[in-house]
N, C-alpha and C positions, 0 to 999 in steps of 0.2 A: 758317557756317565751312567752309572748305575742308579738303581731306584731308591737305594738306602743312603745315597749321597746327601748330607745336610744341604739345606738350603742356606746360601750366604746371604745376609741382608745387607744390601748397599745402603750407605748413609745417604739420606736425601740432602738436597740442597739446603731445606729448612733446618736440618739438623745440623749440617756443617756451618751455616750462619749463626745458629745459636751457639755452637762449639766456639766460634771466633768471637763472638760478643761476650761470653765467660771469660775467655782467656785474656780479652782487653781489659775487661772490667777488673780482673784480678790484678793485672800489671798497673793499671791505674791506682788502686788501693796501695800496691809496695812501692811504686816508684813515682807517682804521679802522671799527670798527662804529658808532660814533658820528656818522661821516660819511656814512653810507648813506642815500641820499634816493632815493625812487620815481622821481622825474623824472629823476635823473641815469641809473638803471637803464633807464627806457624810452628815454632818447636812445641809450644805447649799443646797446640790441637793436633799435632803429628802429621803435618802436610806440608809440601814445599811451597816457595814463595809465588810460583806461578799460580798455584791453586789457590792461594790466599788472594791474589789480586785478582782472579776470576771473580771472586764472590765480593772482594770490596776492592775496587780499582784505583780507589785514591784515599787520602788521610781524611777528607770530607765524607766520603762513604762510610769510612771505619767509625767516626764520630756519630753518623746518623743511624749506624747499625747500632752503638751502644746506647744512644739516646732512645731508640726504639725499644730497646729491651727494658730500659727505665720505665716507658711508658707502659710496657706490659705487666711490670711488677706492680705499678700503682693501680692500674685498671683491675688486676687481680686483687689487690687489698681493697679497693672499694666495692669489688663485688661480694666480698665477704661481709658487708655492713649494707645490705640494701636500702635505698633511699626512697622507694615508691611509697607513696601514701603517708609520707611522715611531714611534719609541719617544717616550716622554715628553721625554727629552733632546734628541733630534733635533728635536722639535716646539719645544722652547723655544729651541733655536738659530735655527729659522726664524723665529719671533716676533722674536727678536733681530736677525735679518738684515732683516726688514720694518723694524723700528724704525730700525736705522742707515740704511736706504735713505731713510726719510721725513726724519729729521733732517739728514742730509748732502746728499741729492740733489733733496728736495721741500720746500724751505723755505716755500714759499708755503702748503702744507697746515698747517704749523705755526703761521704767523701767524694764519690764520683760525680754527683750532682754539682757539688761545690767547685770541683776541678774544672767542669765543663761551662759552668757559668763564668768562672773567672778567666777563662781562655775566650769567652765570647765577647768580653769587653775589649780585647784587642785583636781579634780574629773575626772577620766579617763573615766568612763561611760558616765557622762555628755559631756565630751569633744568628745566622739564618735558621739553623736548626733548633737552637735553644729558646729563642725569643718566642717563637709559637707556643711552645710547651709552656712557658711562665705566662703567657696570655690566655691560653686555654684553662690553666688553673684558676687565675683571677677572674675568667668570665664565669667558671663554674660557682664560685664563691659569690660573685655578684647575682646570680641566679637565686642563690639560695636566699641572699637577702631581699631580692624582689618578692619571692614567695612568702617570706616572713612579713614583710611590710602587708602583703595582700591577705594574710590569714591572721594579722593581728599580734604575731609574736614578735615581732620588731616595732620600734617607734616608726609612725607613718611619716615623720620627717627626714628619716634618712636618705642619703644619696647612694644608691645600691653600689655604683661604680666607685665612688670614693671611699665607702665603707670596705669593699673588697680590696682596694689598694691598700687601706690601713691596715687591714687583717693579714693579707698575705705579706706585707711589708714587716710587721711584726713577727710573723712566723719564720720568714727567711732569716731574719736577724738571730732569732733562736737557733736555728740549726747551723748557722756559722760560729756560734759559740762551742768552745771546746769544753767549757766548765759549766754548761747548762745541766741542771739537775732536775728530778722528776716535781720536786716542790716549787722551785722557780718557774718550770713550765707551766704547772697547774694554776700558779698564781697569775701568769701572763694571759692565760686561756679564761680565767675567771674574770679579769679585767676587761678582756675584749667582749666578753658575753655582756657584761654589765653597762658597757658603752653603748649597745645597741638594743637591749632587751626592752620591750613595752611593759613598764611597772603599771601596777594598778593604780587608777586615781581613787584617792580615798573619798573624794568627795562624791564619787559615782557608787561607792558600796553601800 
């Protein structure tokens, strides 16, 4: 080997898994989860089936990889709008901003998430992956309500877990609608806020 021979960078395992997740996501968008085939993924990534199975040995492992890529996207989105030091109401506004951005500007994420959630209803293995994601989101929203009750930005009689279920349920229904518009989405978010916000008592002013 000569000194001037260029170094050849080998693709790391993490890079390969990211490429597999990206290929799987693209196929889900084009064909749905039912159209997901390992040979198609391998062809898009430029690897053979044996190499693909080394990284994702089962359909469940592939779904878990795709779900993990969604989690990374949502974490990156949340990091662009830091929550530290903000009130419960301010944090709820940030949750709404994230959701509005996802629905209106990141429709591919919604397609993939909807496909996986629909599959989870009839596939226990997929449900084991997707249900914790949904519960984590609901818990985050419940924590926002708990903070808002403590800091006075939300009504003191709110049940945080029930409020989170109402909020995430309404938002989930919005993303399943193909005809959702920004104006309708803004109306839904405004109604949710009005349902929980602490309004001043005129007798105390």
